N, C-alpha and C positions, 0 to 999 in steps of 0.2 A: 503493500499500500502506500510505503514511503517514497518508493521511485515512481508511483504514479502521481503521488502529489508534489514531488519534484519537477516532474514534466509540465504538470498542469499548472504549476506557478511558472514555470520557464516559458509557457504559452500565454500566459496572461501578461508577463513583463516585455514580451517581444516588441510590442507595439511602443511603448517607452523606450525601450534599448536602442531600437533605430532611430526613431524621433531623437533622442540625444545625440546620435552620431551625424545626423543630418545638421543638427542645430550648431553643433562641433564646427563642422564644414564651413556652413554659412557664416559662421562670426568669426573664422580666422583665416578664411582664403582672401588673399591679398585683392583678388578683383572683384570681391563683396562689398558694397558700400556700408553693409552693415557691420564690416570688419572695423570700421574706421568711427563707429560710436565710441563715447566714452565708456568704460568698463567692458567692451567688447570681449577683451582678452582674457578676465577673468571669468565671465560668463561660458566663453569658448572652451577653457580649462575645465569649469565644473562640468560641462556637458559631454565633455571627452573622458573624464574619471569615471563619469555615470554609464558612460555606454562601454567601458573597459573593465567595469565592475559587473556589469550584469551581460557583456554579450556571451555565446557559446565560444569553446575555443577547440577548433577541429585539430586533428593531428598536424603537425607541422611537416614541412618537408625537410630532408637532409639538406638540400639544395647545395652540394659540393660538386660544383663544374668543373673547377681545374684544382692541381696544386703544385708548389714546386717540390720537385723531386730528383735528389743528386744534381741540382743547379740548372734542371730544365722544367720548363713551365709544361704538363701534360693536362689533358683534359681526361675528365672522370666521367665514365658511364656507370649509373647503379642498375643493376638488374637482378631478378629474382631467381638463384639457381636451382632451389627447391619450395616448393609451396605445401605447407601442411595445413591442416584446419585451422590450429590455434598460432601458427608464425611460419613467417617466411625467411628463409636462409638467402641472404643478400649479399653480393659483392659488388665492391668499389672496383671496377677495372679501370686500370691505366692504360691509355692509348698513346701510341705515337709511331711515326713512319718515318722516325730518325735512327739509322742503324745503330748510331754511337750511344742513343737515348735508350733503346730497346736493350743493349747490352747492359747497360748500367741498371736497368730495371730486373732484369731477368733473373738475377739470383737474390733477389731479396726475400727475407723470410715470410711465410705465409701466417697471419695471424687470424684467428677467430676471435670477435669481442662478443662475448656472451651478456647481453644488455639484461639489466633487472626486468621482471615482470610484478612490478610493486605499484604500480599505482601511474606512472609515467610512461611515455612512449618512447621508444628506442632512441629516438632523435635527440633526447635528452643527453647523449654520447656525441654528439655532431663534433664537439670540439676534440674528443676523445680520437676519433676516428680522422679527422682531418689532420691532426698531428700525426698518427701512425703511417697514413697514406705516405709521408715522405720517403719512408724508408721500407715500407712493408706492403704485401698485398694482404688486403684485408678483406675479411668477411665480416656479418654481424647478425644477431638474432634479431629478427623485426617482428614483436609478439603482436597479434591481433587482438584489439578492442573485442572481449568475449561476447557484449551485446550484438556485434555485427557478424557472428557465427551462429547459423541455424540451429536449432536444438536438435536437429535430425543429424548432425555431426558426432554427438554424444559427448561425454564428459570429458574433463581433463581434469588429471590428478598430478599430484608433485611426481608419482612414478613415471607417468607419461611426461611430464617435461625431462626429465633423465634419460627416457627413452628419446626422445628429440634430440638430446646433447649428443649422446651415443651415435645415433644417425649423421647427425651433420658432422661429427670427427671423422666417421668413416668414411664419409662422402667426398670430403676434402684430402684426406689421407693423413693419417696420425705421425707417419714417419716423417714429413715435412712441416707440422703444424705447432703452432706455440697459441697456445690458450690464455685468453685475459677475461677474468670475469668480475663485475663491478658490483659490488655489495649483494643484494639477495642470491645471486645465483652462485655465489662462492660455495653454497652448501651444495647444489645439486652437480655442479661441476665436479666438485671432490668425489662426489657417489658415484657420477658417471665414469669416471678415469679410475676410480678404486674397481668398479665391476669389470671394467676392460682389462683390467691388469689382472684381477683375479681370474679371470676365464683365458688368461693367455693371449690376449689381443695385445698388438701394438698401442703404446699409449703416446700423447704429445710428448714433443721435445721438452717443451716447459709449460707450467701453468703459472700465472700471476693473479693472485688474488687480492683485490682491492677493498678494503673496508667493508668486509663482509661478517655475517653472524655465524662463525663456525661453532663457536661456544660462547653463547649468550651469558653464562654464568660470571663471566669475567668483566669487570668494569659494568654491571648494567646499566641501561639507559632508561630513559622515560618511556620509549618503545617498547623494551624489554619489559619495564613494569606491567605497563596494561596488558601485556600477554600472559604476564603470570599471575596476575590478580584477578582476572575474569575467568571463567570457567569456559570450557569449550561450548557448552549448551548455550552461554549467554551471547558467545559469539554468532552461533548459529541464529539464535533467535532474535537477535538484535542488530545485525549489521548484513545480513543476507535478505537479499529481495530479488523478486521475480522481474526480469525484463518485460518492460511494457509494450504492448501490439504493435508500436510505431517504428519498432527496429527488427531487423532479420532475426535476432535472437529472441526474439519474443517468447516468455516462459522461461527462458533458462534462467538456473538461479547463478547469482553472482553477488560479488562485493562492488557496489557500484563506485566508480571511480568520485563521485562526487562527495561522498563521504571520505574516502581516502584524503582528497583536497581539502576538506576541513579540517583533518587530523594535522595534514602538514601546516596548516596556518595557525592551527591551536598551539603549536608546538614552540612558535616565535609571533603572537600577535602583534607586539610592539612593534618588532621589525618591520613587518608586512605594512602595518598602520603608517609608521613614519615613511616607508617606502612611497606610498601611493600619494603623501601629502608632499614630499617632494617632488614627486612626478607633476601633480599640480601647481607648484611653485615654479619648476622648471617652465613648463608651459605659459606661466603668466609672465615671467622674463624673457622668454623668446629663448631658452637655451634647448636649441632641439636637439643637439648631440646627446644630452643627458636622458633627453625624454626619449629618443629613439632606443637608447639603451636600455631603459626601463620597459619599453613596449616589447623588444626581443627578448628580455627576459622572462616576462608574465605570459608572454604567447606560447613560451615553452612550458613553464612551470604550472601555467592553468589546463594545459590540455592533459587530461587525464584519461584512463581506460578502466573499463570494469573487468574485473579477474573473475575466473570461473570459481563459482562458491568451494567446489570440492578441491581445487589446488589450494585456495586460501586456507580453508579449515586445516588440511594436512600440514601445511607449512606452520601452522599454530602449534598444532599437536606436536610435530616431530622435532621441529628447530627450536621452539620457547617453551615449550611445556615439557616434553620428555627429554630434549637434549640428546635425542637417539645417536645422533653423529659421536661427539665425543665420549658417552657411554659404550659405544660398541655393539648397539641393541638395535640399529637400524637395519630393516630387511625390505629389499625392494624387489618384486616378482619372486620371492621366497629367498634369496641370496642376501646373505649378512654384506653390509657395507662395509669394506676393510681398507681404509689408507694403507695400512701397513704392507698391503700387498704391492702397493706401487713402489718401482726400484729404479724406473730407466726413465722418471721425468723430472726435472729440475723445478725447484719450487721458490717463487718470489713472493712474499706477503707484504702488503703496503697498508698502511692504517695512519691517519690525521689525527695530530696531536689534538685538534680541538673537535673531532668528530663527536656530534651529538645524537649518531643515529647507532654507530656500530661502537662501542667502547674499546678502549684501549684494551689490546690483549685477547680481543674477540676473533680478529683474522689471524693473528701470529699462533693461536692454537694449532692451525694447519701444520704447522713445522712439527709439533710433537705427535701428531696422529701420523703422519708419514713418516714413520721410523724408519722403514726400508730405505729411504733416499739418503745416500751419504752427505753427512754434514756440509762438505764442499760443495754440494749441490743445492744447499737452500740458504736463503738470505732473507733478511727481514729488513724493511725501510721505514722510517717514522717520518713520517712528513710534519716538520716543525711548522706552527702557524696555519696550518691547513685544517679546515672544518671536511665535512662528509662530501660536499660537492667538489671542493677544491683538490681533492686526491685525483680527479679525472678531467676536472675541466678548469679554463683559466690559466692566469699566468704562473702559478706554481706548476701545476700540472705540465705547461709546456716547458717551462725553464729548470725547473729542477727536479720532477719526478720521472717524466719522459726520458731523459738523458740516461737515467738509471735503469729503467726497463728495456730501452734500446740494447744498451750494454750488457745486459743479463741475458738477452734473447740471442744478442751474437755470440757471447762466452758459450753458451750452449746449443749452438746452430746443430750440432752433430751429437749422435750418440757417446 
């Protein structure tokens, strides 16, 4: 019922939202005589703020058209390599017809970026992908909004997530692959590689795990506290809803993106309030550069997706309540997840000093669990001054963290 009320409210407010957009344009366009009225800039700023607070945010594009790789400007073509009901495996293909450029690109390591399925779209890792493309061949998991997946395509559990990762690794080829997991997927990626190792399959050359909840008993955060203080029945009864009839996935049980977004905002309400106030002030002052920066950030931050209910509840239970991975009690399709079985995959863990989502030590726990990996092939990096998003996006990622990731991948490019 809550999802239906949300859609009803959205429909009721849409005339006001788009009227606000039109009013902001009329009062701010240089060619409009209304823009020269006294106080027009403040009115326009207020209307645009109202529009952005009320509008729908669709999934953004990756929008990576070109990159500079090995000193060459090369075009990028984004294409789907594999298509599954709940996820597409996407490759960012670098093209050139210059023999020298082709020679430089040919031997670059292959990287699979496993994006989180935790509320935001995979485009949240745009900066991660763009940076990696300078020296790597890059694939990414592009998760599909569950409300857009017809109910006839079945359910999606955490075990299915792991199956997807294993299939993607096999398709690309583990013998030449480096896997980077950001936040939530550190757990299923470690499970997938553990199961492959235990089954005698080839495993990726390296795993880089960034800010993930491997062992949430270490330095628990506000996110961890919520998961442990509420029962699984509470989550199922209060945050799981049915997709309304106006979407392809009508009738599917999901954890709605708008609830996850409300949770994101609730973690730092003062910061978001001040950000929107600063946006209003920038518009009034005519500081269009800072205003555009605000728009770009919230175009991404406010674009959320629904998660399949089965997957969401599995994650709460396995990761946050049972701590099944660090306890050694997790079974997937009847097979125990045994990280100690991994022997041929080098491991890098990365944490942000100021991460308020995955606390310090939670990701580093993977180093202890992967006891079969020699110490010389394991490394931990603490990014000083970095929050959760800072370890994979922004200046610290590009200037401090990425060079370490690049060097680690190069150092373990062979078995």
